[in-house]
Structures are given as C-alpha cells and as structure tokens.
BAZA-527185 format. One line per field, with one value per atom (N, C-alpha, C): atom name; x, y, z; residue number from 1; residue in three letters. Coordinates in Angstrom, 1 decimal. Atoms other than C-alpha are relative to their C-alpha. Layout:
// residues N
site = c(CA;...) $
u = c(X;...) $
v = c(Y;...) $
w = c(Z;...) $
pos = c(NUM;...) $
code = c(ALA;...) $
END
This chain:
// residues 139
site = c(N;CA;C;N;CA;C;N;CA;C;N;CA;C;N;CA;C;N;CA;C;N;CA;C;N;CA;C;N;CA;C;N;CA;C;N;CA;C;N;CA;C;N;CA;C;N;CA;C;N;CA;C;N;CA;C;N;CA;C;N;CA;C;N;CA;C;N;CA;C;N;CA;C;N;CA;C;N;CA;C;N;CA;C;N;CA;C;N;CA;C;N;CA;C;N;CA;C;N;CA;C;N;CA;C;N;CA;C;N;CA;C;N;CA;C;N;CA;C;N;CA;C;N;CA;C;N;CA;C;N;CA;C;N;CA;C;N;CA;C;N;CA;C;N;CA;C;N;CA;C;N;CA;C;N;CA;C;N;CA;C;N;CA;C;N;CA;C;N;CA;C;N;CA;C;N;CA;C;N;CA;C;N;CA;C;N;CA;C;N;CA;C;N;CA;C;N;CA;C;N;CA;C;N;CA;C;N;CA;C;N;CA;C;N;CA;C;N;CA;C;N;CA;C;N;CA;C;N;CA;C;N;CA;C;N;CA;C;N;CA;C;N;CA;C;N;CA;C;N;CA;C;N;CA;C;N;CA;C;N;CA;C;N;CA;C;N;CA;C;N;CA;C;N;CA;C;N;CA;C;N;CA;C;N;CA;C;N;CA;C;N;CA;C;N;CA;C;N;CA;C;N;CA;C;N;CA;C;N;CA;C;N;CA;C;N;CA;C;N;CA;C;N;CA;C;N;CA;C;N;CA;C;N;CA;C;N;CA;C;N;CA;C;N;CA;C;N;CA;C;N;CA;C;N;CA;C;N;CA;C;N;CA;C;N;CA;C;N;CA;C;N;CA;C;N;CA;C;N;CA;C;N;CA;C;N;CA;C;N;CA;C;N;CA;C;N;CA;C;N;CA;C;N;CA;C;N;CA;C;N;CA;C;N;CA;C;N;CA;C;N;CA;C;N;CA;C;N;CA;C;N;CA;C;N;CA;C;N;CA;C;N;CA;C;N;CA;C;N;CA;C;N;CA;C;N;CA;C;N;CA;C;N;CA;C;N;CA;C;N;CA;C;N;CA;C;N;CA;C;N;CA;C;N;CA;C) $
u = c(-0.1;-27.0;1.5;-1.4;-23.7;0.2;-0.4;-21.9;0.6;-0.7;-20.9;1.3;-1.2;-17.4;0.0;-0.1;-16.8;1.3;-1.2;-14.4;0.7;-0.7;-11.7;0.2;-0.3;-11.6;1.4;-1.4;-8.3;-0.1;0.1;-7.8;1.1;-0.9;-6.3;0.4;-0.3;-6.3;1.0;-0.9;-3.9;1.4;-1.3;-0.7;0.0;0.0;-1.6;0.0;0.1;-2.5;1.4;-1.4;0.9;1.0;-0.9;2.7;-0.3;0.4;0.8;0.5;-0.4;1.5;1.5;-1.5;5.3;0.3;-0.3;5.3;-0.3;0.3;3.6;1.0;-1.0;6.1;1.3;-1.2;9.0;-0.1;0.2;7.6;0.1;0.0;7.1;1.5;-1.4;10.7;0.8;-0.8;12.1;-0.4;0.4;10.0;0.6;-0.6;11.3;1.4;-1.5;14.9;0.2;-0.2;14.6;-0.4;0.4;12.8;1.1;-1.0;15.5;1.2;-1.2;18.2;-0.2;0.2;16.5;-0.1;0.1;15.9;1.2;-1.2;19.4;0.6;-0.5;20.3;-1.1;1.0;18.4;-0.1;0.2;17.0;0.4;-0.5;17.7;-0.7;0.6;15.3;0.7;-0.7;17.6;1.4;-1.3;20.8;1.1;-1.1;24.1;0.6;-0.5;25.5;1.3;-1.3;28.3;0.9;-1.0;31.1;0.8;-0.9;33.3;-0.7;0.8;30.6;-0.4;0.3;29.7;1.2;-1.2;33.3;0.3;-0.3;33.7;-1.0;0.9;30.5;-1.3;1.2;27.9;-1.3;1.2;25.6;-0.7;0.6;25.0;-0.9;0.8;23.4;-1.2;1.1;21.0;-1.4;1.4;17.4;-0.1;0.1;18.3;0.1;-0.1;18.0;0.8;-0.9;20.5;0.1;-0.3;21.5;1.5;-1.3;24.6;0.3;-0.4;26.3;1.4;-1.4;29.4;0.1;-0.3;31.0;0.2;-0.1;30.6;1.4;-1.3;34.1;0.1;0.1;33.2;-1.4;1.3;30.2;0.2;0.0;29.6;-1.4;1.3;26.8;-0.3;0.5;24.7;-1.1;1.1;21.8;-1.2;1.2;18.5;-0.8;0.8;16.9;0.7;-0.7;19.6;0.4;-0.5;20.5;1.5;-1.4;24.0;0.6;-0.7;26.6;0.9;-0.9;28.4;0.8;-0.9;31.3;-0.1;0.1;30.8;1.0;-1.0;33.6;-0.8;0.7;32.2;1.0;-0.8;33.8;-1.0;1.0;31.7;0.5;-0.3;31.5;0.8;-0.8;33.0;1.4;-1.3;36.1;0.2;0.0;35.3;-0.1;0.1;35.8;0.2;-0.2;35.8;-0.8;0.8;34.4;-1.0;1.1;31.1;-0.7;0.7;29.5;-1.5;1.4;25.8;-0.7;0.8;23.4;-1.1;1.0;21.2;-1.0;0.9;18.1;-0.6;0.6;16.4;-1.2;1.1;13.4;0.5;-0.6;15.8;0.7;-0.7;17.0;-0.1;0.2;15.7;1.0;-1.0;18.4;1.4;-1.3;21.6;1.1;-1.1;24.5;1.3;-1.3;27.8;1.1;-1.2;31.2;0.5;-0.6;32.8;-1.1;1.1;29.4;-0.4;0.4;28.1;-1.5;1.4;24.9;-0.4;0.6;22.6;-0.8;0.7;21.2;-0.7;0.7;18.6;0.3;-0.4;20.0;-0.6;0.4;18.9;1.1;-0.9;21.2;-0.8;0.8;19.8;0.6;-0.4;20.1;1.4;-1.3;23.4;1.1;-0.9;25.0;0.3;-0.2;24.8;-0.9;0.7;23.8;-0.8;0.9;20.8;-0.7;0.6;19.6;-1.6;1.5;15.9;-0.3;0.2;16.2;1.3;-1.3;19.0;-0.3;0.1;19.3;1.4;-1.3;22.1;0.1;-0.2;23.6;0.3) $
v = c(-1.1;-62.3;0.4;-0.3;-61.4;1.5;-1.4;-58.3;0.6;-0.7;-55.8;0.6;-0.6;-54.8;1.5;-1.5;-51.1;0.2;-0.4;-49.7;1.1;-1.0;-47.7;1.2;-1.3;-44.1;0.4;-0.5;-42.8;1.5;-1.4;-39.5;0.7;-0.8;-37.3;1.3;-1.3;-34.3;-0.2;0.3;-36.0;0.6;-0.5;-34.9;1.5;-1.4;-31.2;0.4;-0.3;-31.2;-0.3;0.4;-32.9;1.1;-1.1;-30.2;1.3;-1.2;-27.4;-0.1;0.2;-28.9;0.2;-0.2;-29.1;1.4;-1.4;-25.6;0.9;-0.7;-24.3;-0.3;0.3;-26.1;0.7;-0.7;-24.7;1.5;-1.4;-21.2;0.3;-0.2;-21.5;-0.1;0.1;-22.7;1.2;-1.2;-19.9;1.2;-1.2;-17.3;0.0;0.1;-18.6;0.3;-0.3;-18.5;1.5;-1.4;-14.9;0.8;-0.7;-13.8;-0.2;0.1;-15.3;0.8;-0.8;-13.6;1.5;-1.4;-10.2;0.4;-0.4;-10.4;-0.4;0.4;-11.5;1.1;-1.1;-8.1;0.5;-0.4;-7.3;1.5;-1.4;-3.8;0.7;-0.5;-3.2;1.4;-1.3;-0.2;1.2;-1.0;1.7;0.2;-0.3;3.5;-0.5;0.4;2.2;1.2;-1.2;4.4;0.5;-0.5;6.7;0.1;0.1;5.7;1.2;-1.2;8.6;1.2;-1.1;11.1;-0.2;0.3;9.4;0.3;-0.3;9.6;1.4;-1.4;13.2;0.8;-0.8;14.5;-0.8;0.9;12.0;0.8;-0.8;14.8;0.4;-0.4;15.8;-1.1;1.1;12.4;-0.3;0.3;12.6;0.1;0.1;11.7;-0.8;0.9;9.5;-1.4;1.4;5.8;-0.6;0.6;3.5;-1.5;1.4;0.0;-0.2;0.2;-1.3;-1.5;1.4;-4.6;-0.2;0.2;-5.9;-1.1;1.1;-8.2;0.6;-0.5;-7.7;-0.4;0.3;-7.3;0.0;0.0;-6.6;0.4;-0.4;-6.2;0.2;-0.4;-4.6;-0.1;0.2;-5.7;1.2;-1.0;-3.1;-0.7;0.6;-3.6;-0.3;0.4;-5.1;1.2;-1.2;-1.6;0.9;-0.9;-0.1;-0.8;0.7;-2.9;-0.3;0.2;-3.3;0.8;-0.7;-1.7;-1.0;0.9;-3.6;0.9;-0.6;-2.6;-0.8;0.7;-3.5;0.5;-0.3;-3.7;0.0;-0.2;-2.3;0.1;-0.1;-2.9;0.2;-0.3;-1.2;-0.2;0.3;-1.8;1.1;-1.1;1.7;0.1;0.0;0.8;0.6;-0.6;2.7;-1.1;1.0;0.8;0.7;-0.5;1.3;-0.7;0.6;0.3;1.1;-0.8;1.7;-0.6;0.5;1.4;0.2;0.0;0.6;-0.4;0.4;0.6;-0.9;0.9;-2.4;0.2;-0.3;-1.4;-1.2;1.2;-3.7;-0.6;0.5;-4.1;-1.1;1.0;-6.2;-1.0;0.9;-8.2;-1.5;1.4;-11.5;-0.5;0.4;-11.4;-0.3;0.4;-13.3;0.5;-0.6;-11.2;-0.6;0.7;-13.1;0.7;-0.6;-11.7;-0.9;0.7;-12.7;-0.3;0.3;-13.1;1.2;-1.1;-11.0;0.3;-0.4;-9.0;1.1;-1.1;-6.7;0.8;-0.8;-3.8;1.1;-1.2;-1.2;0.9;-0.9;1.7;1.4;-1.4;5.2;0.8;-0.9;8.1;0.9;-0.8;9.7;1.4;-1.4;13.4;0.2;-0.2;12.9;-0.6;0.6;11.2;-1.5;1.4;7.7;-0.9;1.0;4.8;-0.9;0.8;2.9;-1.0;1.0;-0.4;0.1;0.1;-0.6;-1.5;1.5;-4.2;-0.6;0.7;-6.8;-1.3;1.4;-9.9;-0.6;0.7;-12.4;-0.3;0.3;-13.0;-1.4) $
w = c(0.8;-11.3;-0.2;0.3;-12.9;0.3;-0.2;-11.9;-1.2;1.1;-14.4;0.5;-0.4;-14.3;-0.4;0.3;-14.1;-0.7;0.7;-16.5;0.8;-0.7;-14.8;-0.8;0.7;-15.7;0.1;-0.1;-16.6;0.3;-0.4;-14.8;-0.8;0.9;-17.5;0.6;-0.6;-15.2;1.2;-1.1;-12.7;-0.2;0.4;-14.5;0.2;-0.2;-14.6;1.5;-1.4;-10.9;0.7;-0.5;-10.1;-0.3;0.5;-12.1;0.8;-0.7;-10.4;1.5;-1.3;-7.0;0.2;0.0;-7.7;-0.2;0.2;-9.0;1.3;-1.2;-5.8;1.1;-1.0;-3.6;-0.3;0.4;-5.6;0.3;-0.2;-5.4;1.5;-1.4;-1.6;0.5;-0.5;-1.1;-0.5;0.5;-3.3;0.8;-0.8;-1.4;1.4;-1.3;1.9;0.0;0.1;0.7;-0.2;0.2;-0.5;1.2;-1.2;2.6;1.1;-1.0;4.8;-0.3;0.4;2.8;0.3;-0.2;3.0;1.4;-1.4;6.7;0.8;-0.7;7.5;0.9;-0.8;8.8;0.9;-0.9;11.9;0.0;-0.1;12.3;-1.3;1.3;8.6;-0.4;0.3;8.5;0.7;-0.7;10.8;-0.6;0.6;9.7;1.0;-0.8;11.0;0.7;-0.7;13.7;-0.5;0.5;12.5;1.2;-1.2;14.9;0.1;-0.1;14.0;0.6;-0.5;14.6;1.5;-1.4;17.9;0.9;-0.8;19.1;0.1;0.1;18.0;0.9;-0.8;19.6;0.1;-0.2;20.9;0.2;-0.3;22.0;-1.3;1.3;18.4;-0.6;0.5;17.8;0.9;-1.0;20.8;-0.6;0.5;20.1;-1.3;1.2;17.1;0.4;-0.2;16.7;-1.1;0.9;15.0;0.2;0.0;14.2;0.4;-0.5;16.0;-0.1;0.2;15.0;0.4;-0.4;16.8;1.0;-1.0;19.3;1.4;-1.4;23.0;0.6;-0.4;24.4;1.6;-1.5;28.1;0.4;-0.6;30.3;1.5;-1.4;33.6;0.6;-0.7;35.9;0.8;-0.9;37.5;0.8;-0.8;39.9;-0.9;0.8;38.7;-0.5;0.4;38.6;-1.0;0.9;36.4;-1.3;1.1;34.0;0.0;0.1;32.7;-1.2;1.0;30.5;-0.7;0.7;27.7;-1.0;1.0;25.5;-1.3;1.3;21.8;-1.0;1.1;19.2;-1.3;1.2;16.0;-1.2;1.2;12.6;-1.2;1.0;9.9;-1.4;1.4;6.2;-0.7;0.6;5.4;0.6;-0.6;7.4;1.3;-1.4;10.6;1.0;-1.1;13.8;1.3;-1.3;17.5;1.0;-1.0;20.8;0.5;-0.4;22.0;1.2;-1.1;25.4;-0.2;0.2;25.4;1.4;-1.2;28.4;-0.4;0.2;28.4;1.2;-1.1;30.4;0.6;-0.7;32.9;-0.7;0.8;30.5;-0.9;0.9;28.3;0.8;-0.9;31.3;-0.4;0.3;29.9;-1.1;1.0;27.2;0.7;-0.6;28.1;-0.9;0.8;26.8;0.4;-0.3;26.6;-0.7;0.6;26.0;-1.1;1.1;22.7;-1.1;0.9;20.9;-0.8;0.9;18.0;0.3;-0.2;18.5;-1.0;0.7;16.5;1.0;-1.0;18.6;-0.7;0.3;18.0;1.2;-1.1;20.0;-0.2;0.1;20.8;0.8;-0.7;21.8;0.9;-0.9;24.9;0.1;0.0;25.7;0.5;-0.5;27.5;-0.9;0.9;24.5;0.2;-0.4;26.0;-0.9;0.9;23.7;0.9;-0.8;25.2;-0.9;0.9;23.7;0.2;0.1;22.6;-0.2;0.3;21.3;-0.3;0.2;21.2;-0.6;0.6;19.0;-0.2;0.2;18.9;-1.5;1.4;15.5;-0.3) $
pos = c(1;1;1;2;2;2;3;3;3;4;4;4;5;5;5;6;6;6;7;7;7;8;8;8;9;9;9;10;10;10;11;11;11;12;12;12;13;13;13;14;14;14;15;15;15;16;16;16;17;17;17;18;18;18;19;19;19;20;20;20;21;21;21;22;22;22;23;23;23;24;24;24;25;25;25;26;26;26;27;27;27;28;28;28;29;29;29;30;30;30;31;31;31;32;32;32;33;33;33;34;34;34;35;35;35;36;36;36;37;37;37;38;38;38;39;39;39;40;40;40;41;41;41;42;42;42;43;43;43;44;44;44;45;45;45;46;46;46;47;47;47;48;48;48;49;49;49;50;50;50;51;51;51;52;52;52;53;53;53;54;54;54;55;55;55;56;56;56;57;57;57;58;58;58;59;59;59;60;60;60;61;61;61;62;62;62;63;63;63;64;64;64;65;65;65;66;66;66;67;67;67;68;68;68;69;69;69;70;70;70;71;71;71;72;72;72;73;73;73;74;74;74;75;75;75;76;76;76;77;77;77;78;78;78;79;79;79;80;80;80;81;81;81;82;82;82;83;83;83;84;84;84;85;85;85;86;86;86;87;87;87;88;88;88;89;89;89;90;90;90;91;91;91;92;92;92;93;93;93;94;94;94;95;95;95;96;96;96;97;97;97;98;98;98;99;99;99;100;100;100;101;101;101;102;102;102;103;103;103;104;104;104;105;105;105;106;106;106;107;107;107;108;108;108;109;109;109;110;110;110;111;111;111;112;112;112;113;113;113;114;114;114;115;115;115;116;116;116;117;117;117;118;118;118;119;119;119;120;120;120;121;121;121;122;122;122;123;123;123;124;124;124;125;125;125;126;126;126;127;127;127;128;128;128;129;129;129;130;130;130;131;131;131;132;132;132;133;133;133;134;134;134;135;135;135;136;136;136;137;137;137;138;138;138;139;139;139) $
code = c(MET;MET;MET;ALA;ALA;ALA;ARG;ARG;ARG;ARG;ARG;ARG;SER;SER;SER;ARG;ARG;ARG;SER;SER;SER;LYS;LYS;LYS;LYS;LYS;LYS;LYS;LYS;LYS;ASN;ASN;ASN;SER;SER;SER;ASN;ASN;ASN;GLN;GLN;GLN;ALA;ALA;ALA;PRO;PRO;PRO;MET;MET;MET;LEU;LEU;LEU;ILE;ILE;ILE;ILE;ILE;ILE;GLY;GLY;GLY;ILE;ILE;ILE;ALA;ALA;ALA;VAL;VAL;VAL;VAL;VAL;VAL;VAL;VAL;VAL;ALA;ALA;ALA;LEU;LEU;LEU;VAL;VAL;VAL;ALA;ALA;ALA;ALA;ALA;ALA;GLY;GLY;GLY;PHE;PHE;PHE;PHE;PHE;PHE;MET;MET;MET;SER;SER;SER;LYS;LYS;LYS;SER;SER;SER;SER;SER;SER;SER;SER;SER;LYS;LYS;LYS;GLU;GLU;GLU;PHE;PHE;PHE;SER;SER;SER;THR;THR;THR;LEU;LEU;LEU;GLN;GLN;GLN;GLU;GLU;GLU;ILE;ILE;ILE;PRO;PRO;PRO;ILE;ILE;ILE;VAL;VAL;VAL;ASP;ASP;ASP;TYR;TYR;TYR;ARG;ARG;ARG;ASP;ASP;ASP;ASN;ASN;ASN;ALA;ALA;ALA;ASN;ASN;ASN;SER;SER;SER;LEU;LEU;LEU;SER;SER;SER;GLY;GLY;GLY;ASN;ASN;ASN;GLN;GLN;GLN;TYR;TYR;TYR;ARG;ARG;ARG;LEU;LEU;LEU;GLU;GLU;GLU;GLY;GLY;GLY;LYS;LYS;LYS;VAL;VAL;VAL;ILE;ILE;ILE;SER;SER;SER;LYS;LYS;LYS;GLN;GLN;GLN;ARG;ARG;ARG;TRP;TRP;TRP;THR;THR;THR;ALA;ALA;ALA;ASP;ASP;ASP;ARG;ARG;ARG;GLY;GLY;GLY;GLN;GLN;GLN;VAL;VAL;VAL;VAL;VAL;VAL;ALA;ALA;ALA;VAL;VAL;VAL;GLN;GLN;GLN;VAL;VAL;VAL;ASP;ASP;ASP;GLN;GLN;GLN;SER;SER;SER;ASN;ASN;ASN;GLY;GLY;GLY;ASP;ASP;ASP;SER;SER;SER;GLY;GLY;GLY;ALA;ALA;ALA;LEU;LEU;LEU;SER;SER;SER;VAL;VAL;VAL;VAL;VAL;VAL;ILE;ILE;ILE;PRO;PRO;PRO;PRO;PRO;PRO;GLU;GLU;GLU;LEU;LEU;LEU;GLY;GLY;GLY;GLU;GLU;GLU;ILE;ILE;ILE;ASN;ASN;ASN;ILE;ILE;ILE;GLU;GLU;GLU;ARG;ARG;ARG;GLY;GLY;GLY;LEU;LEU;LEU;GLN;GLN;GLN;TYR;TYR;TYR;SER;SER;SER;MET;MET;MET;HIS;HIS;HIS;ILE;ILE;ILE;GLU;GLU;GLU;ILE;ILE;ILE;VAL;VAL;VAL;SER;SER;SER;THR;THR;THR;GLY;GLY;GLY;ILE;ILE;ILE;ALA;ALA;ALA;ARG;ARG;ARG;ALA;ALA;ALA;VAL;VAL;VAL;ALA;ALA;ALA;VAL;VAL;VAL;LYS;LYS;LYS;ALA;ALA;ALA;LYS;LYS;LYS) $
END
C-alpha cells in the first residue's frame, strides 16, 4: 500500500504570534526600566529632613519621620543593647548641608554601616530631638 503524502499546512498565524510575543517582551522591559527609575530614591514617600530646622530646634521636629540621604563620616560603637551612633554628612538639593548624628538601634544591627559610604535612612525624631533610624539602605 502506498502512503499518502501529507501536505504541509502553512501556519499563517505564526507571524502575528511572533509580533505579539516581541511586543510583550518590549513592554516588560520598558516597565522594568521605568519601575527601576521611579524607585531609585529609597523612602521616597517620606519628606527630606529640613536640616536648618533640625539645627535650629530639633525638639520642634519630634514625633515626625523623615528621609535622610548622606555619607557616613564617622561612627561610634555602643554596646549591643544600645546600638551605635553615626554622623551623616547631608547635602540637600535645596543647597542646605550639614552633619547629623543618627542613632542606629540594635534592631538594625545586621546592617553593616561603613564610613565613607552613602546611605538612605528612614529616621524619626524622638521626643528628646534625637534622630533615630527606623530603616537603613546602602545607596
């Protein structure tokens, strides 16, 4: 018995599927790019700390939470139950600058803070006017 040859079907819907696939990949890459750009500033929902107001009267800011971005210029080790204090050099976009001491509580002890590196911090000003870190991220 002779075999019948099957005629090969031409898939006319292959080209549109390829175009749709490429469009989806391009859309995902573009979305990833824009998401990475928008999240480049850590703690962007927080207001930047007003350095001048903090220097003039830190107690007036107590109870508030802010974003702090700067370079650690010195650090002082405390005991494991107290954490550590770091001095951060802040240069803000409005031209204000200065050094600010921040208490890094022991709950954040797993973060390795190095002098000379840039960090973003979510800080709160406690009732005594001292800046206390809530979260810290390396830049």
